[in-house]
PAZAPA-4460 file (N, C-alpha, C; in steps of 0.05 Angstrom, whole numbers, plus 32768, in hexadecimal, padded with zeros to 4 digits):
% residues 309
    n_x    n_y    n_z   ca_x   ca_y   ca_z    c_x    c_y    c_z   seq   type   mol
   8011   7FE8   8000   8000   8000   8000   8012   8019   8000     1      M     A
   800E   802B   7FEC   801F   8043   7FEA   8013   8059   7FFC     2      A     A
   8025   8068   8009   801C   807E   801A   8022   8099   800C     3      L     A
   8010   80AC   800C   8016   80C6   8002   802B   80D3   8014     4      S     A
   8039   80E8   8009   804D   80F5   8019   8040   8102   8032     5      A     A
   8029   810D   802E   801B   811A   8045   8014   8106   805B     6      H     A
   8009   80EF   8052   8001   80DB   8066   801A   80CF   8074     7      K     A
   8030   80CC   8064   8048   80C0   8070   8054   80D3   8084     8      F     A
   8054   80ED   807F   805E   8100   8092   804D   8101   80AB     9      L     A
   8033   80FE   80A8   8021   80FC   80BF   8028   80E4   80D0    10      Q     A
   802D   80CD   80C2   8033   80B4   80D0   804D   80B7   80DF    11      L     A
   8061   80C3   80D2   807B   80C6   80DF   8079   80D6   80F9    12      L     A
   8068   80EA   80F8   8064   80FB   8110   8059   80EB   8127    13      F     A
   804B   80D6   8121   803D   80C7   8135   804A   80AC   813C    14      L     A
   8064   80AA   8137   8072   8091   813B   8085   8092   8153    15      V     A
   8086   807C   8161   8099   8079   8176   80AA   8061   816F    16      T     A
   80C5   8062   8173   80D6   804C   816C   80E9   8046   8183    17      S     A
   80EC   802D   8189   80FE   8024   819E   8115   8016   8191    18      F     A
   812D   8020   8194   8144   8014   8187   8151   7FFF   8199    19      H     A
   814B   7FE6   8193   8154   7FD0   81A4   816E   7FC5   8198    20      I     A
   8183   7FC5   81A7   819C   7FB9   819E   819E   7F9D   81A9    21      S     A
   81A2   7F8A   8196   81A1   7F6E   819E   81BB   7F60   8197    22      L     A
   81D2   7F6E   819A   81EB   7F62   8193   81F7   7F51   81A9    23      G     A
   820A   7F40   81A2   8217   7F2E   81B5   8226   7F3D   81CA    24      A     A
   822F   7F56   81C4   8240   7F64   81D7   8230   7F72   81EC    25      R     A
   8215   7F75   81E9   8205   7F83   81FC   81FB   7F70   8212    26      N     A
   8208   7F71   8229   8202   7F5D   823D   81F7   7F6A   8257    27      L     A
   81EB   7F82   8254   81DE   7F8E   826B   81C3   7F80   826E    28      V     A
   81BD   7F76   8286   81A4   7F69   828A   819A   7F6E   82A6    29      Q     A
   8180   7F6A   82AA   8175   7F6D   82C5   8180   7F58   82D7    30      V     A
   8182   7F5E   82F1   818D   7F4C   8304   8177   7F3A   8310    31      Q     A
   817E   7F22   8319   816A   7F10   8325   815A   7F1F   833B    32      P     A
   8140   7F1D   833A   812F   7F2A   834E   8127   7F46   8346    33      G     A
   8133   7F52   8332   812C   7F6C   8329   8115   7F6B   8315    34      Q     A
   8101   7F7B   8318   80EA   7F79   8307   80EB   7F8E   82F0    35      L     A
   80E1   7F86   82D9   80DB   7F9A   82C4   80C3   7FAA   82CD    36      L     A
   80C5   7FC4   82CD   80AF   7FD4   82D7   8098   7FD5   82C3    37      Q     A
   8080   7FD4   82CE   8068   7FD8   82BD   8060   7FF5   82BE    38      Y     A
   805F   8002   82A7   8059   801F   82A6   803C   8025   829F    39      H     A
   802B   8010   82A2   800E   8013   82A0   8004   8016   8283    40      K     A
   8015   8015   826F   800C   8017   8254   8001   7FFD   8249    41      G     A
   7FF4   7FFD   8232   7FE7   7FE5   8227   7FFB   7FD1   821C    42      P     A
   7FF4   7FB8   821D   8002   7FA2   820F   7FF1   7F9C   81F6    43      L     A
   7FFD   7F8E   81E3   7FEE   7F86   81CC   7FDB   7F6F   81D4    44      L     A
   7FC2   7F71   81CD   7FAE   7F5E   81D4   7F9C   7F56   81BD    45      T     A
   7F8D   7F40   81C0   7F7B   7F38   81AB   7F89   7F2B   8194    46      G     A
   7F7C   7F2A   817D   7F87   7F1E   8165   7F99   7F32   8157    47      K     A
   7FB2   7F2B   8155   7FC6   7F3C   8149   7FD2   7F2E   8131    48      I     A
   7FD2   7F3B   811A   7FDD   7F30   8102   7FFB   7F37   8100    49      S     A
   800B   7F24   80F9   8028   7F29   80F5   802D   7F28   80D7    50      V     A
   8035   7F3F   80CC   803A   7F42   80B0   8058   7F44   80AB    51      N     A
   8062   7F35   8098   807E   7F35   8092   8083   7F45   8078    52      L     A
   8095   7F59   807A   809B   7F69   8063   80B9   7F64   805C    53      I     A
   80BE   7F57   8046   80D9   7F4E   803F   80E5   7F63   802C    54      W     A
   80FA   7F70   8034   8107   7F85   8024   8122   7F7A   801A    55      Y     A
   8124   7F78   7FFF   813D   7F6D   7FF4   8139   7F4F   7FED    56      G     A
   814E   7F43   7FE6   814D   7F27   7FDB   8150   7F13   7FF2    57      N     A
   813B   7F03   7FF6   813B   7EEC   8008   8133   7ED4   7FF8    58      F     A
   8140   7EBE   7FFD   8138   7EA4   7FF1   811E   7E9B   7FFD    59      K     A
   810D   7E8C   7FEE   80F5   7E81   7FFA   80FB   7E71   8013    60      P     A
   8111   7E62   8014   8118   7E52   802B   811E   7E64   8043    61      S     A
   8129   7E7C   803F   812E   7E8E   8055   8114   7E9A   8060    62      Q     A
   8102   7EA1   804E   80E9   7EAB   8056   80D9   7E96   8066    63      R     A
   80DC   7E7D   805F   80CD   7E68   806C   80D7   7E64   8089    64      A     A
   80F1   7E68   808E   80FC   7E66   80A9   80EE   7E7A   80BC    65      I     A
   80EA   7E92   80B2   80DE   7EA7   80C3   80C0   7EA3   80C5    66      V     A
   80B3   7E9D   80AF   8095   7E9A   80B0   808E   7E82   80C2    67      S     A
   809E   7E6C   80C0   8099   7E55   80D1   809D   7E5C   80EF    68      D     A
   80B0   7E6E   80F4   80B4   7E77   8110   809C   7E86   811A    69      F     A
   8091   7E98   810A   8079   7EA6   8113   8062   7E93   8118    70      I     A
   805F   7E80   8106   8049   7E6C   8109   804D   7E5B   8122    71      S     A
   8066   7E57   8129   806D   7E46   8140   8065   7E53   815B    72      S     A
   8062   7E6D   815B   805B   7E7B   8174   8040   7E72   817F    73      L     A
   802D   7E6C   816D   8012   7E66   8176   800A   7E49   816F    74      S     A
   801C   7E3A   8163   8016   7E1E   815B   802B   7E0C   8168    75      N     A
   8025   7E00   817E   8039   7DF0   818C   8043   7DD9   817B    76      P     A
   805D   7DD6   817B   806A   7DC0   816D   8064   7DA6   817B    77      A     A
   8066   7D90   816D   8061   7D75   8178   8077   7D6D   818C    78      S     A
   808E   7D7A   818A   80A5   7D73   819B   80AC   7D8B   81AD    79      T     A
   80B1   7D86   81C6   80B9   7D9B   81D9   80D7   7D99   81DD    80      Q     A
   80E3   7DB0   81E6   80D6   7DCA   81EA   80CF   7DD8   81D0    81      P     A
   80BB   7DE9   81D0   80B2   7DF5   81B8   80B2   7E13   81B9    82      S     A
   80B1   7E20   81A1   80AF   7E3D   819F   8096   7E47   81AE    83      V     A
   8080   7E38   81AB   8067   7E40   81B8   806A   7E40   81D6    84      A     A
   8078   7E2D   81E1   807D   7E2C   81FE   808E   7E44   8207    85      T     A
   80A2   7E4A   81F7   80B3   7E62   81FD   80A2   7E7B   81FD    86      W     A
   8090   7E7E   81EA   8080   7E96   81E7   806C   7E99   81FE    87      W     A
   8064   7E84   820A   8050   7E85   8220   805A   7E95   8238    88      R     A
   8075   7E98   823A   807F   7EA8   8251   8075   7EC4   824F    89      T     A
   8070   7ECE   8237   8065   7EEA   8235   804A   7EED   8242    90      T     A
   803B   7ED7   8246   8021   7ED8   8252   8023   7EE2   826F    91      E     A
   8039   7EDE   827C   803C   7EE7   8298   803B   7F06   8299    92      N     A
   8044   7F14   8285   8042   7F31   8284   8024   7F39   8283    93      Y     A
   8014   7F2B   8274   7FF8   7F31   8271   7FE9   7F2D   828C    94      Y     A
   7FF2   7F18   829A   7FE5   7F14   82B4   7FEC   7F2A   82C8    95      Q     A
   8005   7F32   82C8   800D   7F48   82DA   8000   7F62   82D3    96      L     A
   7FFB   7F67   82BA   7FED   7F7F   82B1   7FCF   7F7D   82B4    97      A     A
   7FC6   7F65   82BC   7FA9   7F61   82C0   7F9A   7F65   82A6    98      N     A
   7FA6   7F5C   8290   7F9A   7F5F   8275   7F86   7F49   8271    99      T     A
   7F6E   7F50   8269   7F58   7F3C   8266   7F58   7F2E   824B   100      K     A
   7F60   7F3D   8236   7F5F   7F31   821B   7F7A   7F23   8215   101      R     A
   7F79   7F0A   820F   7F92   7EFC   8208   7F9D   7F04   81ED   102      P     A
   7FB6   7F00   81E9   7FC3   7F06   81CF   7FC3   7EEE   81BD   103      L     A
   7FBD   7EF2   81A4   7FBE   7EDC   8190   7FCC   7EE7   8177   104      S     A
   7FE4   7EDC   8171   7FF3   7EE4   815A   7FEE   7ED2   8143   105      L     A
   7FEA   7EDD   812B   7FE5   7ECD   8113   7FF6   7ED8   80FC   106      T     A
   8004   7EC6   80EE   8013   7ECE   80D6   7FFF   7ED6   80C1   107      L     A
   8001   7EEE   80B7   7FED   7EF8   80A3   7FFB   7EFB   8088   108      A     A
   8001   7F13   8080   800B   7F18   8065   802A   7F19   8064   109      N     A
   8034   7F11   804D   8051   7F15   8047   8053   7F26   802E   110      E     A
   8062   7F3C   8031   8065   7F4F   801B   8082   7F4F   8012   111      I     A
   8086   7F4B   7FF8   80A1   7F4A   7FED   80A8   7F64   7FE0   112      L     A
   80BE   7F70   7FE9   80C9   7F89   7FDC   80E5   7F82   7FD2   113      E     A
   80E6   7F73   7FBC   80FF   7F69   7FB3   810E   7F7C   7FA0   114      E     A
   8101   7F91   7F97   810D   7FA3   7F83   811C   7FBA   7F8F   115      G     A
   8120   7FBB   7FA9   812F   7FD0   7FB7   8123   7FEC   7FB0   116      Y     A
   8108   7FF0   7FB4   80FC   8009   7FAC   8106   8021   7FBC   117      P     A
   8111   801C   7FD4   811C   8032   7FE4   813B   8032   7FE4   118      L     A
   8147   8022   7FD3   8164   8020   7FD3   816E   800C   7FE6   119      G     A
   8188   800C   7FEA   8195   7FF8   7FFB   81A0   8004   8015   120      K     A
   819B   801D   801A   81A3   802A   8033   818A   8037   803F   121      K     A
   8180   802C   8055   8166   8035   805F   8169   8045   8079   122      L     A
   8158   8058   807C   8156   8068   8095   813F   805D   80A6   123      T     A
   813E   8067   80BE   8128   805F   80D0   810D   8066   80C4   124      N     A
   810B   807D   80B7   80F2   8086   80AB   80EA   8073   8095   125      K     A
   80FD   8069   8086   80F7   8056   8070   80EE   803A   807B   126      Q     A
   80FA   8033   8092   80F1   801A   809F   80D3   801D   80A6   127      I     A
   80CC   8034   80B1   80B0   8038   80B8   809E   8038   809F   128      L     A
   80A8   8044   808A   8099   8044   8070   8094   8028   8067   129      Q     A
   80A8   8016   8069   80A4   7FFA   8062   8090   7FED   8075   130      L     A
   8093   7FF2   808F   8081   7FE6   80A3   8064   7FEE   809E   131      A     A
   8060   8005   8093   8045   800F   808E   8037   8001   8077   132      S     A
   8046   7FF1   8069   8039   7FE1   8053   8028   7FCB   805E   133      K     A
   802C   7FC3   8077   801C   7FAF   8083   8002   7FBB   808F   134      G     A
   7FF3   7FA9   809C   7FDA   7FB3   80A8   7FE0   7FC8   80BD   135      Q     A
   7FCE   7FDB   80C0   7FD2   7FF1   80D2   7FC0   7FF1   80EA   136      Q     A
   7FB4   7FD9   80EF   7FA4   7FD6   8107   7FA6   7FB9   8110   137      K     A
   7FAA   7FB5   812A   7FAC   7F9A   8136   7FC2   7F8A   8128   138      N     A
   7FD9   7F96   8125   7FEE   7F89   8116   800A   7F8E   8121   139      A     A
   801C   7F7B   811B   8038   7F7F   811E   8044   7F7C   8102   140      I     A
   804F   7F91   80F7   805B   7F90   80DD   8079   7F8D   80DF   141      N     A
   8083   7F78   80D5   809F   7F71   80D8   80AE   7F76   80BE   142      V     A
   80C1   7F88   80BE   80D2   7F8E   80A7   80EC   7F7F   80AA   143      V     A
   80F2   7F6F   8096   810A   7F5F   8096   811C   7F68   807E   144      L     A
   8134   7F72   8083   8145   7F7B   806E   815B   7F67   8068   145      T     A
   8161   7F65   804E   8174   7F51   8044   8191   7F58   804C   146      A     A
   81A2   7F45   8047   81BE   7F48   8051   81CD   7F5E   8043   147      S     A
   81C4   7F68   802B   81D2   7F7D   801D   81C5   7F99   8022   148      D     A
   81B4   7F9A   8037   81A7   7FB3   803E   81B3   7FBF   8057   149      I     A
   81BB   7FD8   8056   81C4   7FE6   806E   81AD   7FF7   8079   150      T     A
   81AC   7FF8   8094   8198   8008   80A2   81A6   8018   80B7   151      V     A
   819C   8030   80BC   81A9   8041   80D0   81AC   8032   80EA   152      D     A
   81C5   8031   80F4   81CA   8024   810E   81CE   8006   810D   153      G     A
   81C8   7FFA   80F6   81CA   7FDC   80F4   81E7   7FD4   80F6   154      F     A
   81EC   7FC1   8108   8207   7FB5   810D   8219   7FC7   811E   155      C     A
   8213   7FE0   8120   8223   7FF1   8131   8217   7FF5   814D   156      S     A
   81FD   7FF6   814E   81F0   7FFA   8168   81D7   7FE9   816C   157      S     A
   81CE   7FDB   8157   81B5   7FCC   815A   81B4   7FB7   8144   158      R     A
   81A3   7FA2   8149   819D   7F8D   8136   8181   7F8E   812D   159      C     A
   8170   7F9E   813B   8154   7FA0   8135   8147   7FB5   8146   160      G     A
   812E   7FBB   813F   811F   7FD0   814C   8102   7FC8   814E   161      T     A
   80F5   7FD2   8163   80D7   7FD1   8162   80CC   7FEC   816A   162      H     A
   80B4   7FF1   8160   80A8   800B   8166   808A   800A   815F   163      G     A
   807E   8021   815B   8062   8022   8154   805D   8039   8142   164      S     A
   8048   8036   8132   803F   804B   8120   8021   804F   8122   165      G     A
   8018   8065   8118   7FFC   806C   8118   7FF1   806C   80FC   166      T     A
   7FDC   805D   80F7   7FD1   805A   80DC   7FBE   8070   80D5   167      G     A
   7FAE   806A   80C2   7F9B   807E   80B7   7F83   8082   80CA   168      S     A
   7F76   8098   80C6   7F5F   80A0   80D7   7F46   8090   80CF   169      L     A
   7F39   8083   80E2   7F21   8074   80DD   7F0E   8077   80F4   170      S     A
   7EF5   8080   80EE   7EE2   8084   8103   7EEA   8098   8118   171      G     A
   7EFA   80AC   8110   7F02   80C0   8123   7F1A   80B8   8134   172      G     A
   7F25   80A0   8130   7F3C   8097   813F   7F51   808D   812C   173      K     A
   7F6A   808F   8135   7F81   8084   8126   7F89   8069   8132   174      R     A
   7F8C   8056   8121   7F95   803B   812B   7FB3   803C   812F   175      S     A
   7FBC   802A   8140   7FD9   8028   8145   7FE2   800B   813E   176      R     A
   7FFA   8009   8134   8005   7FEF   812E   8021   7FEE   8138   177      F     A
   802A   7FD7   813F   8046   7FD2   8148   8056   7FC9   8130   178      A     A
   8070   7FD0   8130   8081   7FC6   811B   809C   7FBD   8126   179      Y     A
   80A9   7FAC   8117   80C4   7FA2   811E   80D5   7FA4   8105   180      I     A
   80EE   7FAA   8108   8101   7FA7   80F2   8118   7F96   80FC   181      W     A
   8120   7F83   80EB   8138   7F72   80F0   8147   7F70   80D6   182      V     A
   8162   7F73   80D8   8173   7F70   80C1   8181   7F55   80C0   183      G     A
   8188   7F4C   80A7   8198   7F34   80A4   81B5   7F3B   80A7   184      N     A
   81C2   7F30   80BC   81DE   7F38   80C2   81F3   7F27   80B5   185      P     A
   81EB   7F14   80A3   81FD   7F00   8099   8218   7F0B   808F   186      E     A
   8217   7F20   807F   822F   7F2A   8073   823A   7F43   8081   187      T     A
   8229   7F51   8091   8231   7F6A   809D   823C   7F67   80B9   188      Q     A
   822F   7F57   80CA   8238   7F55   80E6   822E   7F3B   80F3   189      C     A
   8234   7F24   80E8   822A   7F0B   80F4   8233   7F07   8111   190      P     A
   824B   7F10   8117   8255   7F0D   8133   8248   7F1F   8147   191      G     A
   823A   7F33   813D   822C   7F46   814E   820E   7F40   8150   192      Y     A
   8202   7F3A   8139   81E5   7F37   8138   81DC   7F1A   8132   193      C     A
   81EE   7F08   812F   81E7   7EEC   812B   81F5   7ED9   813E   194      A     A
   8202   7EE5   8153   820E   7ED4   8168   81F8   7EC4   8175   195      W     A
   81FB   7EAB   817C   8214   7E9B   817D   821A   7E8B   8164   196      P     A
   820F   7E92   814D   8214   7E83   8134   822C   7E8E   8125   197      F     A
   823A   7EA1   8130   8253   7EAB   8125   8265   7EB4   813B   198      D     A
   827E   7EB7   8135   8292   7EBF   8149   828B   7EDA   8154   199      Q     A
   8289   7EDD   816E   8281   7EF7   8179   8295   7F0D   8174   200      P     A
   828B   7F26   8171   829C   7F3C   816C   82AC   7F44   8185   201      V     A
   829F   7F41   819B   82AC   7F48   81B5   82AA   7F30   81C8   202      Y     A
   82BA   7F31   81DD   82B8   7F1D   81F2   82C6   7F03   81EC   203      G     A
   82BF   7EEF   81FC   82CC   7ED4   81F9   82C7   7EC9   81DD   204      P     A
   82DC   7EBD   81D2   82DA   7EB4   81B6   82D5   7E95   81B5   205      Q     A
   82BE   7E8D   81BE   82B6   7E71   81BC   82AE   7E6B   819F   206      N     A
   82B1   7E52   8197   82A9   7E4B   817B   828C   7E50   8176   207      P     A
   8285   7E59   815E   8268   7E5E   8158   8259   7E44   8157   208      P     A
   823F   7E46   815C   822D   7E2F   815B   8222   7E2C   813E   209      L     A
   8219   7E14   8138   820D   7E0E   811E   81F0   7E18   811F   210      V     A
   81E8   7E28   810B   81CD   7E33   810A   81B9   7E1D   8104   211      A     A
   81A2   7E1C   8112   818F   7E06   810F   8182   7E04   80F4   212      P     A
   8180   7E1A   80E5   8174   7E19   80CA   8189   7E1D   80B4   213      N     A
   81A2   7E19   80BC   81B9   7E1B   80AA   81BB   7E36   809C   214      N     A
   81B3   7E4B   80AA   81B5   7E66   809E   81BC   7E79   80B4   215      D     A
   81D5   7E80   80B6   81DF   7E91   80CC   81D0   7EAB   80CE   216      V     A
   81CC   7EB8   80B7   81BF   7ED2   80B6   81A2   7ED0   80BF   217      G     A
   8192   7EBE   80B3   8176   7EBD   80B9   8171   7EB1   80D5   218      V     A
   8181   7E9D   80DD   817E   7E93   80F8   8184   7EA9   810D   219      D     A
   8197   7EBA   8106   819D   7ED1   8117   8185   7EE5   8117   220      G     A
   8179   7EE8   8100   8161   7EFA   80FF   814B   7EEF   8110   221      M     A
   8147   7ED5   8111   8132   7EC9   8121   8137   7ECF   813F   222      V     A
   8150   7ECE   8148   8156   7ED4   8164   814E   7EF1   816A   223      I     A
   8156   7F04   8159   8150   7F20   815D   8132   7F25   815A   224      N     A
   8125   7F18   8147   8108   7F1C   8144   80F9   7F11   815C   225      L     A
   8102   7EFB   8167   80F5   7EEF   817E   80F7   7F03   8196   226      A     A
   810E   7F0E   819A   8111   7F21   81B0   8100   7F39   81AC   227      S     A
   80FF   7F44   8194   80F0   7F5C   818E   80D2   7F56   8190   228      L     A
   80C9   7F3F   8188   80AD   7F38   818B   80A4   7F38   81A8   229      L     A
   80B5   7F2C   81BA   80AE   7F2C   81D6   80AD   7F49   81E1   230      A     A
   80BF   7F5A   81D8   80BE   7F76   81E1   80A7   7F85   81D5   231      G     A
   809F   7F7E   81BD   8089   7F8C   81AF   806F   7F87   81BD   232      T     A
   8069   7F6E   81C3   804E   7F68   81CF   804C   7F72   81EB   233      V     A
   8062   7F73   81FA   8061   7F7B   8216   8068   7F99   821A   234      T     A
   8071   7FA6   8206   8077   7FC3   8207   8073   7FCF   81EB   235      N     A
   805B   7FCD   81E0   8058   7FD5   81C4   805A   7FF3   81BF   236      P     A
   8052   8003   81D2   8052   8020   81CD   8064   8030   81E0   237      F     A
   8077   8021   81ED   808B   802E   81FD   8083   8035   8219   238      G     A
   806C   802B   8222   8062   8033   823D   8057   801B   824D   239      N     A
   8060   8003   8247   8057   7FEC   8255   806E   7FE0   8266   240      A     A
   8077   7FC8   825F   808C   7FBB   826F   80A8   7FC1   8264   241      F     A
   80B7   7FCF   8274   80D4   7FD4   826D   80E2   7FDE   8286   242      F     A
   80FC   7FDE   8284   810D   7FE9   8299   8121   7FFC   828C   243      Q     A
   8127   8012   8299   813A   8025   828E   812E   803B   827E   244      G     A
   813E   8047   826B   8134   805D   825B   8121   8053   8246   245      E     A
   810B   8062   8241   80F7   805A   822E   8102   8056   8212   246      P     A
   8116   8066   820A   8121   8063   81EF   8137   804E   81EC   247      Q     A
   813F   8043   8203   8153   802D   8202   814C   8019   8219   248      A     A
   8134   800E   8218   812A   7FFE   822E   8135   7FE1   822F   249      P     A
   8136   7FD6   8247   8138   7FB9   824A   811C   7FAE   824A   250      L     A
   8117   7F9B   8239   80FC   7F90   8236   80FB   7F72   823C   251      E     A
   80E5   7F65   8234   80E1   7F49   823C   80F7   7F37   8234   252      A     A
   8103   7F3B   821D   8119   7F29   8215   8134   7F38   8215   253      S     A
   8134   7F51   820D   814E   7F5F   820D   8159   7F62   8229   254      S     A
   8149   7F5D   823E   8153   7F5D   8259   8165   7F45   825F   255      A     A
   8165   7F31   824D   8175   7F19   8251   8187   7F14   8239   256      C     A
   819A   7F26   8232   81AA   7F23   821A   81BE   7F0C   821C   257      P     A
   81C0   7EFE   8206   81D4   7EE8   8205   81CD   7ECF   8214   258      G     A
   81B5   7ECD   821E   81AC   7EB6   822D   8199   7EA5   821C   259      V     A
   81A1   7E8B   8218   8190   7E79   8208   818B   7E5F   8215   260      Y     A
   819B   7E59   822A   8197   7E40   8239   81A4   7E43   8254   261      G     A
   819F   7E2F   8265   81A9   7E30   8280   81C8   7E30   827F   262      K     A
   81D4   7E3E   8292   81F1   7E3F   8294   81FD   7E54   8281   263      G     A
   81ED   7E65   8275   81F8   7E79   8262   8209   7E8E   8271   264      A     A
   821E   7E97   8264   822E   7EAD   826E   823A   7EBB   8256   265      Y     A
   8246   7ED3   8259   8250   7EE1   8242   8262   7ED0   8230   266      P     A
   825A   7ECD   8217   8269   7EBD   8204   8260   7EA0   8202   267      G     A
   824D   7E98   8214   8243   7E7D   8214   8224   7E7F   8215   268      Y     A
   8217   7E73   8201   81FA   7E76   81FE   81EA   7E66   8212   269      A     A
   81F7   7E52   821E   81E9   7E41   8231   81E9   7E24   8227   270      G     A
   81DE   7E12   8237   81DD   7DF6   8231   81C5   7DF1   821E   271      D     A
   81CB   7DED   8204   81B6   7DEB   81F0   81B3   7DCE   81E6   272      L     A
   819D   7DCA   81D8   8199   7DB0   81CA   81A9   7DB0   81B0   273      L     A
   81B2   7D99   81A8   81C2   7D96   8190   81B7   7D81   817E   274      V     A
   81B2   7D88   8165   81A8   7D74   8152   81BE   7D60   814B   275      D     A
   81B8   7D46   8150   81CD   7D32   814D   81D6   7D2F   812F   276      P     A
   81C5   7D37   811D   81CC   7D34   8100   81DC   7D4B   80F6   277      T     A
   81D2   7D64   80FB   81DE   7D7C   80F0   81F2   7D89   8103   278      T     A
   81F1   7D83   811D   8202   7D90   8130   81F8   7DAC   8137   279      G     A
   81E0   7DB3   812E   81D5   7DCE   8133   81CC   7DD0   8150   280      A     A
   81CF   7DE8   815B   81C6   7DEE   8177   81AB   7DFC   8176   281      S     A
   8199   7DF5   8188   817E   7E01   8189   8173   7DFD   81A4   282      Y     A
   815C   7E09   81A9   814F   7E05   81C3   8130   7E04   81C0   283      N     A
   8126   7E05   81A7   8109   7E04   81A4   8102   7DF7   8189   284      A     A
   80EC   7DE7   818A   80E1   7DDB   8172   80CB   7DED   8167   285      H     A
   80C8   7DED   814D   80B3   7DFD   8140   80A3   7DEC   812D   286      G     A
   8091   7DF9   811F   8080   7DEA   810C   8091   7DE1   80F4   287      V     A
   8086   7DCD   80E6   8094   7DC2   80CE   80AF   7DB7   80D4   288      N     A
   80B2   7DAD   80ED   80CC   7DA1   80F4   80E3   7DB4   80F9   289      G     A
   80DD   7DCD   80FB   80F2   7DE2   80FF   80FE   7DE0   811A   290      R     A
   8117   7DE9   811C   8124   7DED   8135   812E   7E0A   8136   291      K     A
   812C   7E17   814D   8134   7E33   8150   8144   7E37   816A   292      Y     A
   8153   7E4C   816A   8160   7E56   8182   8152   7E70   818A   293      L     A
   8144   7E70   81A1   8136   7E87   81AB   8143   7E91   81C4   294      V     A
   8142   7EAB   81C8   814F   7EB7   81E0   813E   7EB4   81F9   295      P     A
   814B   7EB6   8210   813D   7EB6   8229   8129   7ECD   822B   296      A     A
   8113   7EC8   8238   8100   7EDD   823E   8100   7EE2   825C   297      I     A
   8100   7EFB   8264   80FF   7F02   8280   80E3   7EFC   828B   298      Y     A
   80E2   7EEA   829E   80C9   7EE1   82AA   80C2   7EF3   82C2   299      D     A
   80AE   7F04   82C0   80A8   7F17   82D6   809E   7F09   82EF   300      P     A
   8095   7EF0   82EC   808B   7EE2   8304   80A1   7ED7   8315   301      K     A
   80B7   7ECF   8308   80CE   7EC4   8317   80E5   7ED7   8319   302      T     A
   80E3   7EEE   830A   80F8   7F02   8309   8113   7EF6   8300   303      A     A
   8111   7EE3   82ED   8129   7ED7   82E2   8127   7ED5   82C3   304      T     A
   813D   7ED1   82B6   813D   7ECC   8299   8136   7EAF   8294   305      C     A
   811F   7EAB   8287   8114   7E90   8284   811D   7E84   8269   306      S     A
   8128   7E6C   826A   8130   7E5E   8252   8121   7E43   824F   307      T     A
   8121   7E39   8237   8113   7E1F   8233   8124   7E07   823B   308      L     A
   813F   7E0B   8239   8151   7DF4   8240   8165   7DFE   8254   309      V     A
***
């Protein structure tokens, strides 16, 4: 859907963006027993559509890795531990906020922007422009940029972002939608935004792990997308669950950086499951036989970083 210049400027004026840095070197986290503060703002509730906007060239096999991950959030795999079980930790935030309407995520539309209509160097405003191509009500619009796309701050200070935008006027009210951007770090910064599937840029130099879907860049994108999804639903508009400064908050998953299994410490992802055939490391099963590595989520009930394994 194309936006007129006037409407786009209106939308830009009404946007909030949280720049979440998800690199291996960022190891600031909440301490055991410390709670993420609830600032009384709304969480995402009800039926929410997840729309994927692919910018640049992605193979069909790469797109399937991500779309299967989104489907796995609400469709329990036949084998445990599963992505759906991991996602259920976010329900504890809804209970603490006394939210009556449960959240239901559904994979909706996939939009392909393969012709680089905005070029190969994108600004934050252009990320929002792409996100606005998805639904603008009851939606999370996820922009995924290919490995040859540069985005302001990508690889230097962040691996992804989540924020919110305001859509068109309807019935005297403007709808709001959440959005996420994640870049493919395969060629630009795999050690920063795809750790532990590549040698870390900083810290202990342990050998990289084998990616569960045999794609370092996209498996890294899944990790960052998973963290941003948890932050999006529990702090969609910057005034719900977070700790610290609103523009650089610690959220449901970013509060537990670098933690994927029990025994994790800087440079070590934790005690993970290993596929006996491929040697790939993972901690969650998904739909269609997929395996994924998902980050720890801060559990507000136990005040600890919760992992599946």
